[in-house]
C-alpha positions in Angstrom: -33.8 11.5 44.2 -30.1 12.2 44.5 -27.6 9.7 45.9 -25.0 11.2 48.1 -21.5 10.0 47.6 -19.3 9.8 50.7 -16.3 7.8 52.0 -18.6 5.0 52.8 -20.1 4.6 49.3 -19.0 1.4 47.6 -18.8 0.8 43.9 -18.5 -2.6 42.3 -16.7 -3.1 39.1 -16.1 -6.5 37.4 -12.6 -7.7 36.5 -13.7 -7.9 32.9 -14.5 -4.2 32.9 -11.2 -3.2 34.5 -9.3 -5.3 31.9 -11.2 -3.8 29.1 -10.5 -0.3 30.3 -6.8 -1.1 30.7 -6.6 -2.6 27.2 -8.3 0.5 25.6 -6.0 2.9 27.5 -2.9 1.0 26.4 -4.2 1.0 22.8 -4.8 4.7 22.9 -1.4 5.5 24.4 0.3 3.2 21.9 -1.5 4.9 19.0 -0.6 8.3 20.4 3.1 7.6 20.7 3.2 5.9 17.3 1.6 8.9 15.7 3.9 11.3 17.5 6.9 9.3 16.2 5.6 9.4 12.7 5.1 13.2 13.0 8.6 13.6 14.2 9.9 11.5 11.3 7.9 13.5 8.8 9.4 16.7 10.2 12.8 15.4 9.2 11.8 14.8 5.6 12.4 17.5 3.0 9.5 19.8 2.2 7.8 19.0 -1.2 8.9 21.3 -3.9 12.0 22.6 -2.2 14.1 19.4 -2.1 16.8 18.2 -4.4 15.6 15.7 -6.9 17.8 13.2 -8.5 18.0 13.4 -12.3 20.0 11.1 -14.4 22.4 13.3 -16.4 22.5 10.8 -19.2 18.9 11.3 -20.1 16.9 14.3 -21.3 13.5 15.4 -20.3 11.2 15.4 -22.0 12.4 12.5 -24.1 13.4 13.2 -27.7 11.2 12.0 -30.6 13.6 9.2 -31.5 13.8 8.0 -27.9 10.0 8.1 -27.6 9.7 6.2 -30.9 12.2 3.6 -29.9 10.4 3.0 -26.6 7.1 2.8 -28.4 8.4 0.4 -31.0 9.8 -1.8 -28.2 6.5 -1.9 -26.5 4.7 -2.7 -29.7 7.2 -5.5 -30.5 6.7 -7.0 -27.0 2.9 -6.9 -27.4 3.1 -8.6 -30.9 5.4 -11.2 -29.4 2.8 -11.9 -26.6 0.0 -12.0 -29.2 1.9 -14.6 -31.2 2.5 -16.7 -28.0 -1.2 -16.5 -27.1 -2.1 -17.7 -30.7 0.3 -20.6 -30.4 -1.1 -21.5 -26.9 -4.7 -21.4 -28.3 -3.7 -23.7 -31.2 -2.1 -26.1 -28.8 -5.1 -26.0 -26.5 -7.4 -26.7 -29.5 -5.3 -29.7 -30.5 -5.3 -31.0 -27.0 -9.1 -30.6 -26.7 -9.5 -32.6 -30.0 -7.3 -35.4 -28.7 -9.1 -35.5 -25.3 -12.6 -35.6 -26.9 -11.8 -38.2 -29.6 
């Protein structure tokens, strides 16, 4: 049973449906224009592998053995200092617990 559509055919759509369709369309259009803007911005960026990369002329790459050793020693010294701080804090915590529970 087919319904014939003519000039006299009436369709009822709720306001809620119309608002939902408008919101969805606005979201899709907004997303589209934002995406197109990001694509245009990406086109202006240099291509990977072909750009000019900033290198500090005062440093060498790869680092020399002495430079690596100095950085490694610095990190080890920082770790040892943190370990000592943690030990001191544990001792203080232990003393405070003893005072509290006496």
